C-alpha positions as CSV (number, residue, x, y, z in Angstrom):
1,M,0.0,0.0,-0.1
2,T,1.5,3.4,-1.1
3,T,0.6,6.8,0.5
4,Y,0.5,10.0,-1.4
5,R,0.3,13.5,0.0
6,I,-1.2,16.5,-1.7
7,R,-0.2,20.1,-0.6
8,G,-1.4,23.3,-1.9
9,Q,-2.7,26.9,-1.0
10,V,-6.1,28.3,-1.6
11,I,-6.1,31.9,-2.3
12,T,-8.8,34.4,-3.4
13,N,-8.3,37.7,-5.5
14,V,-9.8,40.6,-3.8
15,P,-9.9,44.2,-4.8
16,T,-7.3,46.5,-3.2
17,Q,-8.2,49.0,-0.7
18,I,-6.2,51.8,-2.2
19,P,-7.9,53.7,-5.1
20,T,-6.1,53.5,-8.4
21,P,-6.9,54.6,-12.0
22,T,-6.8,50.9,-12.9
23,P,-8.7,48.5,-10.6
24,T,-6.3,45.7,-9.3
25,T,-6.6,42.8,-7.1
26,Q,-4.5,41.1,-4.4
27,S,-4.1,37.6,-3.2
28,A,-5.6,36.8,0.2
29,P,-5.9,33.4,2.0
30,E,-9.0,32.2,3.9
31,A,-8.9,29.7,6.7
32,G,-11.5,26.9,7.3
33,L,-12.2,26.1,3.6
34,R,-12.7,22.5,3.0
35,V,-10.8,21.1,0.0
36,E,-11.7,17.7,-1.5
37,A,-9.4,15.8,-4.0
38,W,-11.2,13.6,-6.6
39,D,-10.2,11.1,-9.3
40,K,-12.2,11.7,-12.6
41,D,-13.4,8.3,-13.9
42,L,-15.9,7.4,-16.8
43,K,-18.8,6.4,-14.5
44,F,-18.0,6.9,-10.9
45,D,-15.5,9.4,-9.6
46,D,-13.5,8.3,-6.6
47,R,-13.1,10.7,-3.7
48,L,-9.5,10.6,-2.6
49,G,-9.6,12.7,0.6
50,S,-10.2,16.1,2.1
51,G,-8.4,18.7,4.3
52,K,-9.1,22.1,5.6
53,T,-7.2,25.3,5.0
54,D,-5.1,27.0,7.9
55,S,-4.8,30.8,8.4
56,R,-2.5,31.1,5.5
57,G,-4.7,29.1,3.2
58,F,-2.6,25.8,3.1
59,F,-4.1,22.6,3.1
60,E,-2.8,18.9,3.0
61,I,-4.6,15.7,1.9
62,E,-3.2,12.2,2.2
63,F,-4.6,9.1,0.3
64,T,-3.5,5.7,-0.7
65,D,-3.8,3.5,-3.7
66,E,-6.9,2.0,-2.1
67,N,-8.8,5.2,-2.3
68,Y,-9.1,5.0,-6.2
69,R,-10.6,1.9,-7.8
70,P,-10.0,0.8,-11.4
71,E,-13.2,0.3,-13.4
72,P,-13.7,-3.0,-15.4
73,L,-11.2,-3.3,-18.3
74,E,-9.2,-0.3,-17.0
75,S,-5.7,-0.3,-15.7
76,E,-5.5,2.4,-13.1
77,T,-2.0,3.9,-13.7
78,R,-3.2,7.4,-14.1
79,I,-5.2,9.7,-12.0
80,E,-7.1,12.6,-13.4
81,L,-7.2,14.8,-10.3
82,F,-9.6,17.6,-9.7
83,F,-10.6,19.6,-6.7
84,Q,-13.8,20.9,-4.9
85,V,-13.6,23.8,-2.5
86,F,-16.4,24.2,0.1
87,R,-17.2,26.9,2.6
88,G,-19.3,24.9,5.0
89,R,-21.9,23.3,2.6
90,E,-21.5,26.0,0.0
91,L,-19.4,25.2,-3.1
92,V,-17.1,28.0,-3.8
93,G,-15.1,26.5,-6.7
94,I,-14.3,23.3,-8.6
95,S,-11.3,22.7,-10.9
96,D,-13.2,20.4,-13.2
97,N,-14.1,22.6,-16.0
98,G,-15.1,20.0,-18.7
99,R,-11.8,18.2,-18.0
100,T,-9.8,21.1,-19.3
101,S,-8.5,21.9,-15.8
102,N,-7.9,18.4,-14.5
103,I,-4.4,17.2,-13.7
104,A,-3.3,14.0,-15.0
105,I,-0.9,12.1,-12.8
106,V,1.0,9.1,-13.7
107,L,1.7,7.0,-10.6
108,P,4.1,6.8,-8.8
109,T,5.4,10.2,-8.5
110,P,8.6,9.9,-6.4
111,G,10.0,13.4,-7.4
112,G,6.6,15.2,-6.9
113,F,4.4,17.0,-9.3
114,F,4.2,20.9,-9.3
115,S,1.7,23.1,-10.8
116,S,1.9,26.9,-10.6
117,S,-1.8,27.4,-10.5
118,V,-5.1,25.5,-10.7
119,P,-8.0,27.8,-11.5
120,L,-11.5,27.0,-9.9
121,F,-14.9,27.5,-11.4
122,V,-18.3,28.0,-10.1
123,D,-19.7,26.3,-13.1
124,T,-18.5,25.4,-16.6
125,N,-18.2,28.9,-17.9
126,N,-18.1,31.0,-14.8
127,P,-14.6,31.3,-13.2
128,S,-14.4,31.5,-9.4
129,E,-12.6,34.2,-7.4
130,Y,-10.6,31.3,-5.8
131,S,-7.6,29.3,-7.1
132,I,-5.1,26.7,-5.9
133,E,-1.5,27.7,-5.9
134,T,1.9,26.0,-5.4
135,L,0.4,22.5,-5.7
136,R,2.7,19.5,-4.9
137,I,2.0,15.8,-4.9
138,E,4.4,13.3,-3.6
139,E,4.8,9.6,-2.8
140,L,5.2,8.9,1.0
141,I,6.6,5.7,2.7
142,D,4.2,2.9,3.3
143,Q,1.9,3.7,6.3
144,I,2.8,0.6,8.2
145,T,6.5,1.2,7.7
146,Q,5.9,4.9,8.6
147,R,4.2,4.0,11.9
148,Q,6.9,1.6,12.7
149,I,9.5,4.2,12.2
150,I,7.5,6.7,14.4
151,E,7.1,4.2,17.1
152,N,10.7,3.1,17.2
153,R,11.7,6.8,17.4
154,R,9.3,7.3,20.2
155,I,10.6,4.2,22.2
156,T,14.2,5.3,21.6
157,E,13.6,8.8,22.9
158,D,11.1,8.3,25.8
159,T,12.0,4.8,27.3
160,V,14.9,2.8,28.2
161,V,15.4,-0.1,25.7
162,D,18.7,-1.5,27.1
163,I,18.1,-5.0,28.5
164,L,20.7,-5.5,31.2
165,P,21.9,-9.0,32.0
166,T,21.4,-10.9,35.2
167,L,24.0,-11.1,38.0
168,D,25.0,-14.5,36.8
169,Q,25.7,-13.1,33.5
170,V,27.6,-10.3,34.8
171,S,29.8,-12.5,36.8
172,S,30.5,-14.9,34.0
173,S,31.2,-12.1,31.5
174,G,34.9,-11.9,32.4
175,I,34.9,-8.1,31.8
176,R,37.1,-6.1,34.1
177,N,36.7,-2.4,35.1
178,S,39.4,0.0,34.0
179,Y,39.8,1.2,37.4
180,A,40.4,-1.0,40.6
181,V,37.3,-1.8,42.5
182,I,37.3,-0.6,46.2
183,D,37.9,-3.3,48.6
184,S,34.7,-3.9,50.5
185,Q,36.3,-6.1,53.0
186,G,34.3,-9.1,52.3
187,G,31.4,-8.1,50.0
188,S,27.7,-8.3,50.8
189,L,28.1,-11.1,53.3
190,Q,30.6,-9.2,55.4
191,Q,28.3,-6.1,55.3
192,M,25.5,-8.3,56.6
193,V,27.7,-9.6,59.5
194,D,28.8,-6.0,60.3
195,S,25.2,-4.7,60.2
196,A,24.2,-7.5,62.6
197,F,27.0,-6.8,65.1
198,S,26.2,-3.0,64.9
199,E,22.5,-3.8,65.6
200,V,23.2,-6.2,68.5
201,L,26.2,-4.3,70.2
202,G,24.9,-0.8,69.5
203,R,28.0,0.5,67.7
204,N,30.2,0.0,64.6
205,L,33.2,-2.0,65.4
206,K,36.7,-1.4,63.8
207,V,38.7,-4.2,62.5
208,G,41.2,-5.6,64.9
209,D,39.9,-3.7,68.0
210,A,39.4,-6.5,70.3
211,Q,39.2,-4.2,73.5
212,M,36.1,-2.4,72.0
213,L,34.6,-5.7,71.0
214,R,34.9,-6.9,74.6
215,A,33.6,-3.7,76.1
216,S,30.7,-3.8,73.7
217,I,29.8,-7.3,74.6
218,T,29.9,-6.6,78.3
219,Q,27.6,-3.7,78.0
220,A,25.1,-5.5,75.7
221,F,24.9,-8.8,77.7
222,A,24.2,-8.7,81.4
223,P,24.9,-11.9,83.3
224,Q,22.3,-13.5,85.5
225,E,22.5,-16.5,87.8
226,S,19.6,-19.0,87.5
227,N,19.6,-22.6,89.1
228,G,23.3,-22.8,89.4
229,R,24.1,-21.5,85.9
230,T,24.9,-18.2,84.4
231,D,22.6,-16.8,81.7
232,Y,23.5,-13.7,79.6
233,V,20.5,-11.5,78.8
234,W,20.8,-9.1,75.9
235,T,20.0,-5.5,76.9
236,P,19.3,-3.4,73.8
237,R,20.9,0.0,73.9
238,A,18.7,3.0,73.6
239,Y,20.8,4.1,70.4
240,A,23.6,3.0,68.4
241,T,26.8,4.7,68.8
242,V,27.6,6.3,65.5
243,Q,31.3,5.7,64.4
244,T,32.4,6.2,60.8
245,E,35.7,6.5,59.0
246,L,35.2,10.2,58.8
247,G,34.9,10.6,62.6
248,G,31.2,11.2,62.5
249,M,29.3,10.7,65.9
250,L,26.3,11.9,67.9
251,T,27.2,15.6,68.7
252,G,25.6,19.0,69.0
253,A,21.9,19.4,69.6
254,Q,21.1,15.8,68.8
255,A,23.4,14.5,71.5
256,S,21.8,17.0,74.0
257,L,18.3,15.8,72.9
258,Y,19.2,12.2,73.0
259,H,20.8,12.3,76.5
260,R,17.8,14.2,77.8
261,A,15.5,11.6,76.3
262,K,17.7,8.8,77.7
263,A,17.6,10.3,81.2
264,A,13.9,10.6,81.0
265,F,13.5,7.0,79.6
266,N,15.5,5.7,82.7
267,E,13.2,7.6,85.1
268,M,9.9,6.8,83.2
269,L,10.3,3.1,82.8
270,P,10.5,2.1,86.5
271,L,7.4,4.3,87.2
272,L,5.6,2.8,84.2
273,N,6.4,-0.7,85.6
274,K,5.1,0.2,89.0
275,L,1.8,1.6,88.0
276,Y,-1.2,-0.4,89.4
277,P,-4.9,0.1,88.7
278,L,-7.3,2.0,90.9
279,D,-10.2,0.4,89.2
280,T,-10.7,-2.9,91.0
281,N,-12.7,-4.2,88.1
282,A,-9.9,-3.8,85.4
283,D,-9.0,-6.7,83.3
284,G,-5.4,-7.8,84.0
285,Q,-4.6,-8.8,80.4
286,N,-5.8,-5.5,79.1
287,L,-3.8,-3.6,81.6
288,E,-0.5,-5.3,80.6
289,A,-1.3,-4.9,77.0
290,T,-1.7,-1.2,77.4
291,R,1.3,-0.9,79.4
292,S,3.3,-2.8,76.9
293,I,2.2,-0.6,74.0
294,V,3.2,2.7,75.9
295,R,6.6,1.1,77.0
296,T,7.3,0.2,73.3
297,E,6.4,3.6,71.9
298,I,8.5,5.4,74.6
299,T,11.5,3.1,73.7
300,E,11.0,3.7,70.0
301,L,10.9,7.4,70.7
302,V,14.3,7.4,72.5
303,N,15.9,5.1,69.9
304,E,14.8,7.4,67.1
305,M,16.3,10.5,68.8
306,G,19.6,8.6,68.6
307,T,19.3,7.6,64.9
308,Q,22.4,7.8,62.8
309,G,22.5,11.1,61.0
310,G,19.6,12.6,62.8
311,P,16.1,11.5,63.9
312,R,13.4,11.2,61.3
313,A,10.9,14.1,62.1
314,Q,7.9,12.3,60.6
315,R,8.4,9.4,62.9
316,V,9.1,11.4,66.0
317,E,6.1,13.5,65.5
318,S,4.0,10.4,64.9
319,L,5.2,8.8,68.1
320,F,4.5,12.0,70.2
321,Q,1.0,12.0,68.6
322,L,0.5,8.4,69.6
323,L,1.7,8.8,73.1
324,I,0.1,12.1,74.3
325,G,-1.8,13.6,71.4
326,D,-2.2,17.5,71.4
327,V,-1.8,18.4,75.1
328,N,-1.5,21.7,76.7
329,P,1.6,22.1,78.9
330,N,-0.3,24.4,81.2
331,E,-2.9,21.6,81.9
332,P,-0.7,18.9,83.7
333,E,-3.7,16.6,84.4
334,I,-5.1,16.6,80.8
335,V,-3.8,13.6,78.7
336,A,-4.6,12.2,75.3
337,G,-3.4,9.4,73.1
338,Q,-2.1,6.1,74.5
339,L,-1.5,7.6,77.9
340,K,-5.2,8.5,78.0
341,D,-6.1,5.0,77.2
342,L,-3.8,3.7,79.9
343,A,-5.3,6.1,82.4
344,D,-8.9,4.9,81.5
345,M,-7.8,1.3,81.7
346,F,-6.1,1.6,85.0
347,G,-8.8,3.9,86.4
348,L,-6.2,6.7,87.2
349,T,-8.4,9.5,88.1
350,R,-8.6,11.8,91.2
351,S,-12.3,10.6,92.1
352,R,-10.7,7.0,92.8
353,I,-7.8,8.2,95.1
354,N,-8.4,7.3,98.7
355,T,-4.9,6.8,100.4
356,V,-1.5,8.3,100.1
357,D,-0.2,5.3,98.2
358,E,-2.9,5.6,95.7
359,E,-2.1,9.1,95.2
360,Q,1.6,8.5,94.8
361,N,0.5,6.0,92.2
362,Y,-1.5,8.6,90.4
363,S,1.5,11.1,90.8
364,N,3.8,8.5,89.0
365,F,1.4,8.7,86.0
366,L,1.5,12.4,85.9
367,I,5.4,12.4,86.1
368,I,5.4,10.1,82.9
369,R,3.1,12.5,81.2
370,D,5.2,15.5,82.1
371,Y,8.4,13.8,80.9
372,I,7.0,13.1,77.5
373,A,5.5,16.6,77.2
374,S,8.8,18.1,78.2
375,L,10.6,16.0,75.6
376,R,8.2,17.3,73.1
377,S,9.1,20.8,73.9
378,S,12.9,19.9,73.6
379,W,12.1,18.4,70.3
380,N,10.4,21.4,68.9
381,A,13.3,23.5,69.9
382,Y,15.6,21.1,68.2
383,I,13.9,21.0,64.8
384,N,13.5,24.9,64.6
385,N,17.2,25.5,65.5
386,S,18.9,26.0,62.2
387,G,20.5,29.4,62.5
388,A,24.2,28.2,62.4
389,G,23.8,25.3,60.0
390,A,24.1,21.7,60.6
391,F,26.2,20.0,63.4
392,V,29.5,18.4,62.2
393,G,29.1,15.1,64.0
394,P,25.7,13.9,62.6
395,Q,26.5,15.5,59.1
396,L,29.6,13.4,58.8
397,V,27.6,10.3,59.2
398,L,25.2,11.3,56.4
399,L,28.2,12.5,54.3
400,S,30.1,9.2,54.7
401,Q,27.0,7.3,53.5
402,A,26.6,9.7,50.5
403,L,30.3,9.2,49.6
404,S,29.8,5.4,49.6
405,V,26.9,5.7,47.3
406,V,28.8,7.9,44.8
407,A,31.5,5.4,44.7
408,E,28.9,2.5,44.1
409,S,27.4,4.7,41.4
410,V,30.6,5.1,39.6
411,Q,31.1,1.2,39.6
412,E,27.5,0.9,38.2
413,V,28.4,3.2,35.4
414,Y,31.6,1.2,34.7
415,R,29.6,-2.1,34.7
416,I,26.9,-0.8,32.3
417,M,29.5,0.6,30.0
418,D,31.3,-2.7,29.9
419,L,27.9,-4.5,29.2
420,V,27.3,-2.3,26.1
421,F,30.9,-2.9,25.0
422,L,32.2,0.6,25.9
423,G,35.4,-1.0,27.3
424,P,38.4,0.4,29.3
425,A,40.4,1.3,26.1
426,E,37.5,3.0,24.4
427,R,36.7,4.9,27.5
428,Q,40.2,6.4,27.4
429,A,39.7,7.5,23.7
430,V,36.2,9.0,23.7
431,W,36.5,12.7,24.4
432,L,33.7,14.7,26.0
433,D,33.3,18.3,24.8
434,F,31.1,19.8,27.5
435,T,30.4,23.0,25.5
436,K,28.2,20.9,23.1
437,A,25.8,19.6,25.9
438,R,22.3,20.4,25.0
439,D,18.9,18.9,26.0
440,E,17.0,19.1,22.7
441,K,13.7,18.4,24.5
442,L,13.9,21.9,26.2
443,D,11.9,24.7,24.6
444,S,13.9,27.5,26.2
445,G,16.7,28.8,24.0
446,E,18.7,29.9,27.1
447,I,18.9,26.7,29.1
448,A,21.3,24.0,27.9
449,F,20.1,21.2,30.3
450,L,18.7,20.8,33.8
451,L,20.7,19.9,36.7
452,P,19.8,17.3,39.4
453,D,18.2,19.9,41.6
454,G,15.8,21.0,38.7
455,T,17.4,24.2,38.0
456,G,18.4,25.0,34.5
457,Y,22.1,25.6,33.4
458,P,22.5,28.4,31.1
459,I,23.9,28.1,27.6
460,S,26.3,31.0,28.3
461,Q,28.0,29.1,31.2
462,V,28.1,25.9,29.2
463,R,30.7,27.6,26.9
464,Q,32.9,28.0,29.9
465,L,33.2,24.2,30.6
466,V,36.5,23.8,29.1
467,P,38.8,21.8,28.3
468,P,37.3,18.6,27.1
469,M,38.1,15.2,28.9
470,T,37.8,11.6,28.3
471,V,35.1,9.5,29.8
472,E,37.7,7.6,31.8
473,S,39.1,10.8,33.2
474,L,35.7,12.0,34.3
475,L,34.7,8.8,36.0
476,S,38.1,8.2,37.7
477,W,37.9,11.7,39.1
478,A,34.5,11.0,40.6
479,L,35.7,7.7,42.0
480,L,38.9,9.1,43.6
481,A,37.1,12.2,45.1
482,A,34.5,9.9,46.7
483,T,36.9,7.4,48.1
484,K,40.1,9.4,48.8
485,E,40.0,13.2,48.3
486,W,36.8,14.2,50.0
487,P,37.1,11.7,53.0
488,A,40.6,13.1,53.7
489,I,39.3,16.7,53.5
490,A,36.3,16.0,55.7
491,K,38.3,14.2,58.3
492,D,41.1,16.6,58.6
493,G,39.7,19.9,57.4
494,G,36.4,19.9,59.5
495,K,33.7,22.4,58.7
496,L,36.0,24.6,56.7
497,G,37.1,21.9,54.4
498,I,33.6,20.4,53.9
499,A,31.7,23.7,53.4
500,K,34.2,25.2,51.0
501,T,36.3,22.5,49.2
502,I,33.9,19.6,49.0
503,A,30.8,21.7,48.3
504,E,32.5,23.6,45.4
505,T,34.1,20.6,44.0
506,A,31.2,18.5,44.2
507,E,29.2,21.1,42.4
508,R,31.7,21.4,39.6
509,L,31.7,17.6,39.3
510,M,27.9,17.2,39.3
511,I,27.6,19.8,36.5
512,L,30.4,18.0,34.3
513,V,28.7,14.5,34.7
514,Q,25.2,15.9,34.1
515,A,26.5,17.7,31.1
516,A,28.2,14.5,29.8
517,S,25.0,12.8,29.5
518,Y,23.6,15.5,27.1
519,I,26.6,15.6,24.7
520,P,25.7,14.4,21.2
521,L,28.6,11.9,20.6
522,R,28.9,9.8,17.5
523,N,29.4,6.7,19.6
524,T,26.6,4.1,19.7
525,A,27.6,2.5,22.9
526,F,27.9,5.9,24.8
527,N,24.4,6.9,23.5
528,R,22.7,3.9,24.9
529,A,19.9,4.9,27.2
530,G,21.3,2.8,30.0
531,V,24.6,4.6,29.9
532,L,23.1,8.2,29.8
533,R,20.6,7.4,32.7
534,S,23.5,6.0,34.8
535,L,25.4,9.1,34.4
536,R,22.4,11.2,35.4
537,D,22.0,9.0,38.5
538,L,25.7,9.5,39.3
539,A,25.2,13.3,38.9
540,F,22.2,13.1,41.4
541,Q,24.4,11.3,43.9
542,I,27.1,13.9,43.6
543,Y,24.4,16.5,44.2
544,Q,23.5,14.9,47.4
545,V,27.1,15.2,48.6
546,K,27.1,18.8,47.6
547,R,23.8,19.4,49.5
548,L,25.1,17.9,52.5
549,A,28.4,19.7,52.5
550,S,26.6,23.0,51.9
551,A,24.5,22.5,55.0
552,L,27.4,23.1,57.1
553,I,28.5,26.8,57.6
554,S,32.2,27.8,57.7
555,P,33.5,29.1,61.1
556,I,33.9,32.8,61.5
557,P,37.4,34.1,60.5
558,P,39.4,35.7,63.4
559,Y,38.8,39.1,62.2
560,F,35.0,38.8,62.7
561,I,35.5,38.3,66.5
562,D,32.5,39.9,68.3
563,D,34.6,43.0,69.6
564,R,32.8,46.3,70.0
565,D,35.2,48.3,68.0
566,D,35.1,45.8,65.1
567,I,31.3,45.8,65.1
568,L,31.2,49.5,65.0
569,A,33.7,49.6,62.1
570,L,31.8,47.0,60.2
571,N,28.5,49.0,60.7
572,S,30.2,52.1,59.5
573,G,31.7,50.5,56.6
574,E,35.3,51.2,57.7
575,T,36.5,47.7,57.1
576,N,40.1,48.5,56.0
577,S,41.2,48.9,59.8
578,L,40.0,45.2,60.4
579,P,42.8,42.5,60.7
580,G,43.2,40.7,57.4
581,R,41.6,43.4,55.4
C-alpha cells in the first residue's frame, strides 16, 4: 500500500483598498475552507480525501492507492485529479471545467508534481474568485512502515530499551573495570555480618579492635544467675553509637536531645512498671497490653532520637502524637493518646484516690506524662534551631553514607558501559566536549540542560566548561574524589574543608557529569539509554554530597570576633582597619 500527499494553498483575489486609476486585485488566504480531492473516472468518480485550510490558506490531503478503484477493463496507472472547495456546505469552486482543468498524474510520482496554479470555477463557464497555488503531490513511505519508524523513534527517545543481563551473566562475562574496585572487605556477606554486630552491640566496630569488642559485649549482655548457671541477657541500647571512618558521631543538639531523652527514659520506665490500677474491676490482660504499648512507643521514641545522621522528624512527630496527642503544657492533668487509654484502663483519676499510696501511684502517672510533654518541647526547639547550619558530627555520618553511594554509582556506570561494549580502552579514547551539551527536549533557548536539583544550566555558562576530557578521566575523578580526596578533607579539614572545598568541587563535578549525559557523541555505545541514565543517576548522587556539604557553615574568621570596635567599624563601613583586610 502506497501513500500519497497533496499540498497546496487556496487563495482568493480581492480588490485592493487603495484607489487607483486601474482596478487591481491582491491575493488573500482564507482559513477553514474544505478542499476535496477527486479522481475523474468514466462512470463513478473516486473521492481521494479532504483537508481544511489554515490561516495562510494551506491544506494537506493524504490518500492511498486503495482510495481509487479501477473500473472494469481499465488499468489504473493514471489519476485525473480535480478539486472541490467548500465553505461549509457552499461550493465556492471546482477545478473540473469539462476536463480542461484536470491534472493527469502518472503513478508513482517519487519526485513530486508541481503546478503553478489550478483555477477554480463556479460552473462550466463561470470562473471562481478562488484558485489553488503551489500545488505539490508526492509519494510517501508505506503507512505501516511509517508507523513503525515513528514508534521506534518514540521508544528510543522516551523509554529505556537497554536490557541488562542478570547477576550471573555479569559474573561470567569476564569483563574487568578499567579502575580498581574498592575493597569492600568481604562483600555483601561481610556487610550483613557487620550490620548484625552493629545492631546487637549498638556500635560500629573497627577491624582488629578486640578491646572495643569486649567492652561492647559486656555492655550489651548482662549476666544473671539462674539454677546454678549463668545466663547472659541481651540488653538493647537505647541508640547505636555512631562511628564512621570520617569521625562522625552523635554531637551537638542531637546529642543533647538524646541524653535528655535517655535520662527521661531511665526515669519513666520504672514508674511505668510500678503503675497499678485504681479500678478494681480492670482486666489484667488488658492492663498489661496497654502498659506494653506505651513502653514500646517510649522506647522507640528514644531510639529514634539517637538515629544515625539525625532523627526522622515524621516518625518522631507520629510517636509523640500516639503517646500524648495534642496536650496543653499548662494543663498537667489533661492527657490524650495512648496515655489517656492507659489512664482509662487503670482507672487513674482523682475521684478514685483514697490513700497516700494511691495518690503516689497517680503522681507517677503524671510524672510520665510530664516527661513526655517536656521531651516534646525540647524536640520542637531542636527542629527549629537551624541558624548556624548543621552540626558536624551527625552531618559526617550522612556525608560518609553519601560518599559510599557515589563510589557505588561510579562502579555501576563502569559495569553498564562494559555490558554495552564501551570498554576500558575506548573510555580512554572517547572525548567529552562539554560545551556541546544540549537537551533537545527543552523549549527554552537560554537553558542547555537541567541539573539534578531541577534548575536550568544556562548556555552562556556551558561555553565555559573547558577543556574537554575523556570518559575515563571524568569517572576516575568522581571515584577518587568519593573514596580518597573528599574523605581526607572531611576528616582533617572539618567544617572549613567540607563547606568550602567539598561543596564547590562536588558542584563542579556534578555539572560535568550531568553535561556529559547530554553531549551528542557519535558513539553508539555511549548513546545507549542505560549509559546516559546511569550518568544522570551519578550526577544526582554527587548533588546529594554537595547538598550535605553546603548544610555546614564555615567558622567565622578571626577578624570577625565580636569586639565592640570591630562591630562599629563594620556597621560604619570602615573595614580597612580590620585585621586581614
